[in-house]
KEDO-871756 format. One record per atom (N, C-alpha, C, CB): residue in one letter; y negated, x, z negated. Coordinates in steps of 0.2 Angstrom, whole numbers, padded with zeros to 4 digits, always signed. Glycine has a CB too. Layout:
REM residues N
aYXZ/...
END
This chain:
REM residues 211
m-0287+0301-0457/m-0293+0303-0454/m-0299+0302-0459/m-0295+0299-0448/a-0303+0307-0460/a-0308+0307-0465/a-0313+0301-0464/a-0312+0314-0466/n-0316+0299-0470/n-0321+0294-0469/n-0328+0297-0468/n-0321+0290-0476/r-0332+0296-0463/r-0338+0299-0462/r-0344+0295-0464/r-0339+0300-0454/e-0342+0289-0467/e-0348+0285-0469/e-0351+0288-0475/e-0345+0278-0472/p-0358+0287-0476/p-0362+0290-0481/p-0359+0287-0488/p-0369+0289-0481/d-0360+0291-0493/d-0358+0288-0500/d-0361+0282-0502/d-0359+0294-0505/w-0368+0282-0500/w-0372+0276-0503/w-0369+0269-0500/w-0379+0277-0501/l-0366+0270-0493/l-0364+0264-0490/l-0357+0261-0494/l-0362+0265-0483/t-0353+0266-0495/t-0347+0265-0499/t-0348+0262-0505/t-0342+0271-0499/w-0353+0265-0509/w-0354+0262-0516/w-0358+0255-0515/w-0359+0267-0519/a-0362+0254-0511/a-0366+0248-0510/a-0361+0242-0508/a-0371+0248-0505/r-0356+0244-0504/r-0351+0239-0502/r-0346+0237-0508/r-0347+0242-0496/e-0345+0242-0512/e-0340+0241-0518/e-0344+0237-0523/e-0338+0248-0520/l-0350+0238-0524/l-0354+0235-0529/l-0354+0227-0527/l-0361+0237-0529/q-0356+0226-0520/q-0356+0219-0518/q-0349+0216-0519/q-0358+0219-0510/a-0344+0219-0517/a-0337+0216-0518/a-0336+0214-0526/a-0332+0221-0516/i-0338+0219-0530/i-0337+0218-0537/i-0341+0212-0539/i-0339+0224-0542/a-0347+0211-0537/a-0351+0206-0539/a-0349+0199-0536/a-0358+0207-0536/q-0346+0199-0530/q-0344+0193-0527/q-0338+0190-0530/q-0342+0194-0519/t-0333+0195-0532/t-0327+0193-0535/t-0329+0191-0543/t-0322+0199-0536/g-0333+0194-0546/g-0335+0192-0553/g-0338+0185-0553/g-0340+0197-0555/l-0343+0184-0548/l-0346+0177-0548/l-0341+0172-0546/l-0351+0177-0542/t-0335+0174-0543/t-0330+0169-0541/t-0326+0166-0547/t-0325+0171-0536/f-0325+0171-0552/f-0320+0170-0557/f-0324+0169-0564/f-0315+0175-0558/s-0330+0172-0565/s-0333+0172-0571/s-0336+0165-0573/s-0338+0177-0572/r-0336+0162-0579/r-0339+0156-0581/r-0344+0158-0586/r-0334+0151-0583/d-0344+0164-0589/d-0349+0165-0594/d-0356+0166-0591/d-0347+0172-0598/p-0361+0163-0593/p-0367+0163-0590/p-0370+0170-0590/p-0372+0158-0593/y-0369+0174-0596/y-0372+0181-0596/y-0368+0186-0591/y-0371+0183-0603/d-0362+0185-0591/d-0358+0189-0586/d-0360+0187-0579/d-0351+0188-0586/r-0362+0181-0577/r-0364+0179-0571/r-0371+0182-0569/r-0364+0171-0570/e-0375+0182-0574/e-0382+0186-0573/e-0381+0193-0571/e-0386+0185-0579/r-0376+0196-0574/r-0375+0203-0573/r-0372+0204-0566/r-0370+0206-0578/y-0367+0200-0564/y-0365+0200-0557/y-0370+0199-0552/y-0359+0195-0556/e-0374+0194-0553/e-0380+0193-0549/e-0384+0199-0548/e-0384+0186-0551/a-0386+0202-0554/a-0390+0208-0554/a-0386+0214-0549/a-0391+0211-0561/l-0380+0214-0550/l-0376+0219-0546/l-0377+0217-0538/l-0369+0219-0548/s-0376+0211-0537/s-0377+0209-0530/s-0384+0211-0527/s-0375+0202-0529/a-0389+0209-0531/a-0396+0211-0529/a-0397+0218-0528/a-0401+0208-0534/l-0394+0222-0533/l-0394+0230-0532/l-0391+0232-0526/l-0391+0233-0538/a-0385+0229-0524/a-0382+0231-0518/a-0386+0230-0512/a-0375+0228-0517/a-0389+0224-0512/a-0394+0222-0507/a-0399+0227-0506/a-0396+0215-0508/r-0402+0229-0512/r-0408+0233-0511/r-0406+0240-0508/r-0411+0234-0518/m-0400+0242-0510/m-0397+0249-0508/m-0396+0248-0500/m-0390+0250-0511/f-0393+0243-0497/f-0393+0242-0490/f-0399+0242-0487/f-0389+0235-0489/a-0404+0238-0490/a-0411+0237-0487/a-0414+0244-0487/a-0415+0232-0490/a-0414+0248-0492/a-0417+0254-0492/a-0415+0259-0487/a-0416+0257-0499/r-0409+0258-0484/r-0406+0263-0479/r-0406+0260-0472/r-0400+0266-0481/t-0408+0254-0471/t-0408+0251-0465/t-0415+0248-0463/t-0402+0246-0464/d-0415+0245-0457/d-0421+0241-0456/d-0421+0234-0458/d-0422+0242-0448/a-0416+0232-0461/a-0415+0225-0463/a-0419+0223-0469/a-0408+0222-0463/p-0423+0218-0469/p-0426+0216-0476/p-0421+0214-0481/p-0431+0210-0475/v-0423+0216-0487/v-0419+0214-0493/v-0417+0207-0493/v-0422+0217-0499/e-0421+0202-0491/e-0420+0195-0492/e-0414+0193-0487/e-0426+0191-0490/r-0414+0196-0481/r-0409+0195-0476/r-0402+0197-0479/r-0411+0198-0470/i-0402+0203-0482/i-0396+0206-0484/i-0393+0202-0490/i-0397+0213-0487/a-0398+0200-0495/a-0396+0195-0500/a-0393+0189-0498/a-0402+0194-0505/k-0396+0186-0493/k-0394+0180-0490/k-0387+0181-0487/k-0399+0177-0485/l-0386+0186-0484/l-0379+0188-0481/l-0374+0188-0486/l-0379+0194-0477/f-0376+0192-0492/f-0371+0192-0497/f-0370+0185-0501/f-0374+0197-0503/a-0375+0181-0501/a-0374+0175-0504/a-0369+0170-0501/a-0381+0171-0505/g-0368+0171-0494/g-0364+0167-0490/g-0357+0169-0491/g-0366+0168-0483/e-0355+0175-0494/e-0348+0177-0496/e-0346+0175-0503/e-0348+0185-0495/t-0341+0171-0503/t-0338+0168-0509/t-0331+0170-0509/t-0340+0161-0510/g-0328+0169-0515/g-0321+0170-0516/g-0320+0177-0518/g-0317+0167-0511/y-0313+0179-0519/y-0311+0186-0520/y-0313+0190-0514/y-0304+0186-0521/a-0316+0195-0515/a-0319+0200-0509/a-0313+0203-0506/a-0324+0205-0512/t-0312+0202-0500/t-0306+0205-0496/t-0309+0207-0489/t-0300+0200-0495/p-0306+0212-0485/p-0308+0214-0479/p-0309+0208-0474/p-0304+0220-0476/k-0314+0209-0470/k-0314+0204-0464/k-0309+0206-0459/k-0321+0203-0461/i-0307+0201-0454/i-0302+0203-0449/i-0305+0202-0442/i-0296+0198-0450/d-0304+0208-0439/d-0307+0208-0432/d-0300+0208-0427/d-0312+0214-0430/v-0300+0204-0422/v-0294+0204-0418/v-0296+0207-0411/v-0290+0197-0417/r-0292+0210-0408/r-0293+0213-0401/r-0287+0212-0397/r-0295+0220-0401/a-0288+0209-0390/a-0282+0208-0386/a-0282+0213-0380/a-0283+0201-0383/a-0277+0217-0380/a-0276+0222-0375/a-0272+0219-0370/a-0273+0229-0378/v-0275+0216-0364/v-0271+0213-0359/v-0270+0217-0353/v-0275+0206-0357/f-0264+0218-0351/f-0262+0222-0345/f-0259+0218-0340/f-0257+0228-0348/d-0261+0219-0334/d-0258+0215-0328/d-0252+0220-0325/d-0263+0214-0323/a-0249+0217-0320/a-0243+0220-0317/a-0244+0227-0314/a-0240+0216-0312/r-0251+0228-0313/r-0253+0235-0310/r-0255+0240-0315/r-0259+0234-0305/e-0253+0238-0321/e-0255+0242-0327/e-0262+0243-0328/e-0252+0249-0327/r-0266+0238-0326/r-0274+0238-0328/r-0275+0234-0334/r-0277+0235-0321/l-0280+0237-0337/l-0282+0234-0344/l-0288+0229-0342/l-0284+0239-0349/l-0288+0223-0346/l-0293+0218-0345/l-0299+0220-0350/l-0291+0211-0347/m-0305+0220-0348/m-0311+0222-0352/m-0316+0217-0350/m-0313+0229-0351/v-0321+0216-0355/v-0327+0212-0354/v-0333+0215-0356/v-0326+0205-0358/r-0338+0214-0353/r-0345+0217-0355/r-0348+0212-0359/r-0349+0218-0348/e-0350+0214-0365/e-0353+0210-0370/e-0361+0209-0368/e-0353+0214-0377/t-0363+0203-0370/t-0370+0201-0369/t-0374+0205-0375/t-0371+0194-0369/s-0371+0206-0380/s-0374+0210-0386/s-0372+0217-0385/s-0372+0207-0393/d-0375+0221-0390/d-0373+0228-0390/d-0375+0232-0384/d-0366+0229-0392/g-0380+0230-0381/g-0383+0234-0375/g-0378+0232-0369/g-0383+0241-0376/g-0375+0227-0369/g-0371+0225-0363/g-0365+0230-0362/g-0375+0225-0357/r-0362+0232-0367/r-0356+0237-0366/r-0350+0234-0365/r-0356+0242-0372/w-0345+0238-0363/w-0338+0235-0362/w-0333+0236-0368/w-0335+0239-0356/t-0329+0231-0368/t-0324+0232-0374/t-0318+0227-0372/t-0327+0229-0380/l-0313+0227-0377/l-0307+0222-0376/l-0310+0216-0379/l-0301+0225-0380/p-0307+0210-0376/p-0309+0204-0378/p-0307+0203-0386/p-0305+0198-0374/g-0311+0200-0390/g-0309+0199-0397/g-0315+0197-0401/g-0307+0206-0399/g-0314+0197-0408/g-0319+0195-0412/g-0317+0193-0419/g-0323+0189-0409/w-0321+0190-0423/w-0318+0189-0430/w-0313+0183-0429/w-0324+0186-0434/a-0308+0184-0434/a-0302+0179-0434/a-0305+0172-0437/a-0296+0182-0438/d-0303+0167-0434/d-0305+0160-0437/d-0299+0158-0441/d-0306+0155-0431/v-0301+0154-0446/v-0296+0151-0451/v-0292+0146-0447/v-0300+0147-0457/n-0286+0145-0450/n-0281+0140-0447/n-0278+0142-0441/n-0284+0133-0446/r-0279+0148-0439/r-0275+0151-0433/r-0272+0158-0436/r-0280+0153-0427/t-0266+0160-0433/t-0263+0166-0434/t-0268+0172-0431/t-0256+0167-0432/a-0266+0178-0433/a-0270+0183-0430/a-0269+0183-0422/a-0268+0190-0433/a-0262+0182-0420/a-0260+0182-0413/a-0264+0176-0410/a-0253+0182-0413/e-0264+0171-0413/e-0267+0165-0409/e-0275+0166-0408/e-0266+0158-0414/n-0278+0170-0413/n-0285+0171-0413/n-0286+0176-0407/n-0287+0174-0419/a-0281+0181-0406/a-0282+0186-0400/a-0282+0182-0394/a-0277+0191-0401/a-0277+0177-0393/a-0276+0174-0387/a-0282+0169-0386/a-0270+0169-0387/k-0285+0166-0391/k-0291+0162-0390/k-0297+0166-0388/k-0292+0159-0397/e-0298+0172-0391/e-0304+0176-0389/e-0303+0178-0382/e-0304+0182-0394/a-0297+0180-0380/a-0296+0182-0373/a-0298+0177-0368/a-0289+0184-0372/l-0296+0171-0369/l-0297+0165-0365/l-0305+0164-0365/l-0294+0159-0367/e-0308+0163-0371/e-0315+0162-0371/e-0319+0167-0368/e-0317+0161-0379/e-0318+0173-0369/e-0322+0179-0366/e-0321+0181-0359/e-0322+0184-0371/s-0315+0180-0357/s-0313+0182-0350/s-0311+0177-0345/s-0307+0187-0351/g-0309+0171-0348/g-0306+0166-0343/g-0299+0166-0342/g-0310+0166-0337/y-0295+0171-0345/y-0288+0172-0344/y-0284+0169-0350/y-0286+0179-0342/q-0279+0165-0348/q-0274+0163-0353/q-0269+0169-0354/q-0270+0157-0351/v-0267+0171-0360/v-0263+0177-0361/v-0257+0175-0366/v-0267+0183-0364/r-0252+0179-0365/r-0246+0179-0370/r-0246+0185-0374/r-0239+0178-0366/v-0246+0184-0381/v-0246+0190-0385/v-0239+0193-0385/v-0249+0188-0392/l-0238+0199-0384/l-0232+0202-0384/l-0230+0206-0390/l-0231+0206-0378/k-0235+0209-0393/k-0234+0214-0398/k-0240+0216-0402/k-0231+0221-0395/l-0239+0216-0409/l-0244+0219-0413/l-0244+0227-0413/l-0242+0217-0421/a-0249+0229-0409/a-0249+0237-0408/a-0252+0241-0414/a-0253+0238-0402/a-0257+0238-0417/a-0261+0242-0422/a-0264+0238-0427/a-0266+0247-0419/l-0264+0240-0433/l-0268+0237-0439/l-0272+0243-0442/l-0264+0234-0444/w-0278+0244-0440/w-0282+0249-0442/w-0288+0247-0447/w-0285+0253-0436/d-0290+0252-0451/d-0296+0251-0455/d-0302+0253-0451/d-0296+0254-0462/r-0308+0249-0451/r-0313+0251-0447/r-0317+0257-0449/r-0319+0245-0447/t-0317+0258-0456/t-0320+0264-0458/t-0316+0270-0457/t-0322+0264-0466/r-0310+0270-0458/r-0305+0276-0457/r-0305+0278-0450/r-0298+0274-0460/q-0306+0273-0445/q-0306+0274-0438/q-0312+0277-0435/q-0304+0268-0434/r-0317+0277-0440/r-0324+0280-0438/r-0328+0276-0433/r-0323+0287-0435/h-0327+0269-0434/h-0332+0265-0430/h-0339+0266-0433/h-0329+0258-0430/p-0344+0263-0430/p-0351+0263-0433/p-0350+0259-0439/p-0356+0260-0428/a-0354+0261-0444/a-0354+0258-0451/a-0355+0251-0451/a-0358+0262-0456/g-0352+0247-0455/g-0353+0240-0456/g-0355+0238-0463/g-0348+0235-0453/v-0358+0232-0464/v-0359+0230-0471/v-0353+0229-0475/v-0363+0224-0471/f-0348+0225-0472/f-0342+0223-0475/f-0336+0227-0473/f-0340+0216-0474/s-0331+0228-0477/s-0325+0231-0476/s-0321+0227-0470/s-0320+0232-0482/c-0318+0230-0466/c-0315+0226-0460/c-0308+0229-0458/c-0320+0226-0454/a-0303+0225-0457/a-0297+0227-0454/a-0297+0225-0447/a-0291+0224-0458/k-0295+0230-0442/k-0295+0228-0435/k-0288+0228-0433/k-0299+0234-0431/v-0286+0222-0429/v-0279+0220-0427/v-0279+0220-0420/v-0277+0214-0430/f-0275+0225-0417/f-0274+0225-0409/f-0268+0223-0407/f-0275+0232-0407/f-0268+0218-0402/f-0262+0215-0399/f-0261+0217-0392/f-0261+0208-0400/v-0255+0219-0390/v-0254+0220-0382/v-0252+0213-0380/v-0248+0225-0381/c-0255+0211-0374/c-0254+0205-0371/c-0253+0205-0363/c-0260+0200-0372/e-0251+0200-0360/e-0250+0199-0353/e-0253+0193-0351/e-0243+0200-0351/p-0257+0193-0345/p-0260+0186-0342/p-0254+0182-0340/p-0265+0188-0337/i-0255+0175-0341/i-0251+0170-0339/i-0254+0164-0335/i-0247+0167-0345/g-0261+0165-0334/g-0265+0160-0330/g-0272+0161-0331/g-0263+0153-0333/g-0276+0157-0328/g-0283+0157-0328/g-0286+0161-0323/g-0285+0159-0335/a-0292+0162-0323/a-0296+0167-0319/a-0302+0169-0322/a-0298+0163-0312/a-0305+0175-0319/a-0310+0178-0323/a-0316+0173-0323/a-0313+0184-0318/a-0319+0173-0329/a-0325+0168-0331/a-0328+0171-0337/a-0322+0161-0332/t-0335+0172-0336/t-0339+0174-0342/t-0340+0169-0347/t-0345+0178-0339/s-0344+0171-0352/s-0345+0166-0357/s-0352+0168-0360/s-0340+0165-0363/h-0355+0164-0365/h-0361+0166-0368/h-0361+0173-0372/h-0363+0161-0373/e-0355+0175-0373/e-0354+0182-0376/e-0352+0187-0371/e-0348+0181-0381/t-0351+0186-0365/t-0349+0191-0360/t-0353+0190-0353/t-0341+0191-0359/s-0354+0195-0350/s-0358+0195-0344/s-0354+0197-0338/s-0364+0199-0344/e-0348+0200-0339/e-0344+0203-0334/e-0337+0203-0336/e-0347+0209-0331/v-0332+0202-0332/v-0325+0203-0333/v-0322+0208-0328/v-0321+0196-0333/g-0318+0212-0330/g-0315+0217-0325/g-0308+0220-0327/g-0319+0223-0324/w-0304+0222-0322/w-0298+0225-0324/w-0298+0233-0322/w-0292+0222-0319/f-0296+0237-0326/f-0297+0244-0326/f-0291+0248-0327/f-0302+0247-0331/a-0290+0253-0322/a-0284+0258-0323/a-0286+0263-0328/a-0282+0261-0316/e-0282+0266-0331/e-0283+0271-0337/e-0288+0276-0334/e-0277+0274-0340/a-0287+0278-0328/a-0292+0284-0326/a-0299+0281-0324/a-0288+0287-0319/d-0300+0275-0324/d-0306+0272-0321/d-0309+0268-0327/d-0305+0268-0315/l-0308+0269-0333/l-0311+0265-0338/l-0319+0266-0338/l-0308+0267-0345/p-0322+0261-0340/p-0330+0262-0341/p-0331+0266-0346/p-0333+0255-0342/q-0337+0270-0346/q-0339+0275-0351/q-0343+0272-0356/q-0342+0281-0347/d-0347+0266-0354/d-0351+0263-0359/d-0348+0258-0363/d-0357+0260-0355/l-0344+0261-0368/l-0340+0256-0372/l-0344+0254-0379/l-0333+0260-0375/s-0342+0248-0381/s-0345+0245-0387/s-0341+0248-0393/s-0345+0237-0387/l-0343+0254-0396/l-0339+0257-0401/l-0338+0254-0407/l-0342+0264-0402/a-0342+0249-0408/a-0341+0244-0414/a-0335+0240-0414/a-0347+0240-0416/r-0333+0239-0407/r-0327+0235-0406/r-0321+0239-0405/r-0329+0230-0400/a-0321+0244-0400/a-0315+0247-0399/a-0317+0254-0397/a-0311+0244-0393/l-0313+0259-0399/l-0315+0266-0398/l-0310+0269-0392/l-0313+0271-0404/p-0312+0274-0389/p-0308+0277-0383/p-0301+0278-0385/p-0312+0283-0380/q-0300+0282-0391/q-0293+0283-0393/q-0289+0277-0394/q-0294+0288-0399/q-0292+0272-0397/q-0289+0266-0398/q-0286+0263-0391/q-0293+0261-0402/i-0291+0263-0386/i-0289+0260-0380/i-0283+0264-0377/i-0295+0260-0375/a-0284+0271-0378/a-0278+0275-0375/a-0272+0273-0378/a-0280+0283-0377/r-0272+0272-0385/r-0266+0270-0388/r-0263+0263-0386/r-0267+0269-0396/m-0267+0259-0383/m-0265+0252-0381/m-0261+0254-0374/m-0271+0248-0379/f-0264+0258-0370/f-0260+0260-0364/f-0253+0263-0366/f-0264+0265-0360/a-0253+0267-0371/a-0246+0270-0373/a-0242+0264-0375/a-0247+0275-0379/h-0244+0259-0379/h-0240+0254-0381/h-0237+0250-0376/h-0244+0250-0387/w-0242+0249-0371/w-0240+0245-0365/w-0234+0248-0361/w-0246+0244-0360/r-0235+0255-0360/r-0230+0259-0357/r-0223+0259-0361/r-0232+0265-0355/d-0223+0259-0367/d-0217+0260-0371/d-0218+0255-0377/d-0217+0267-0374/p-0215+0249-0375/p-0215+0243-0380/p-0211+0245-0387/p-0212+0237-0377/a-0207+0250-0386/a-0203+0252-0392/a-0207+0256-0398/a-0197+0256-0390/l-0213+0258-0396/l-0217+0262-0400/l-0218+0257-0407/l-0224+0264-0397/p-0218+0260-0413/p-0220+0257-0419/p-0227+0255-0419/p-0217+0261-0425/t-0229+0250-0423/t-0235+0248-0424/t-0239+0254-0428/t-0236+0241-0428/d-0245+0255-0425/d-0250+0260-0428/d-0253+0257-0434/d-0255+0263-0423/f-0254+0261-0439/f-0258+0259-0445/f-0261+0265-0449/f-0254+0254-0450/d-0266+0264-0453/d-0268+0270-0457/d-0269+0267-0464/d-0275+0272-0454/
END
């Protein structure tokens, strides 16, 4: 699938990654100055094309250290015995619906993170059954983000708990495929991705999707 992101975003993200990695490994003070200048340039590029002030972008970049790698977003596609999908309404992003999930925490596996997010955002304890998909956010045509991101989708089943909202969610619901909400949080899960989760639930033998 073609990348629809503008060239400036790809270039600015790559500049930031080069600067971050360079600052991690370089000990030469002159090289560090050059990498700091690259990071500042990337911040100015982002700020020039968005509503965010350059100081805010620069602070965001400064918080990233170590070798630059994609961030990991996990999503739990939880199905009940009636083949309904668990979805939550986010308190952010205009109160739109999505699969439970979020950024992966350290010291947990990706699957453990998916189960954790499902519990925190929906109130349901789940068992992870299958790694259904590992997708690149940009290649999947999600709304553009500052950092590169890998999205990991797991098929799960509920094993306990009850519907409960959190500070991140305002509503919890179960939906048949024909009755899915239309106001989806596209930064988190796309309609075609949700359709693939139904396909994986119906046929557990399907191989993991990736791009």
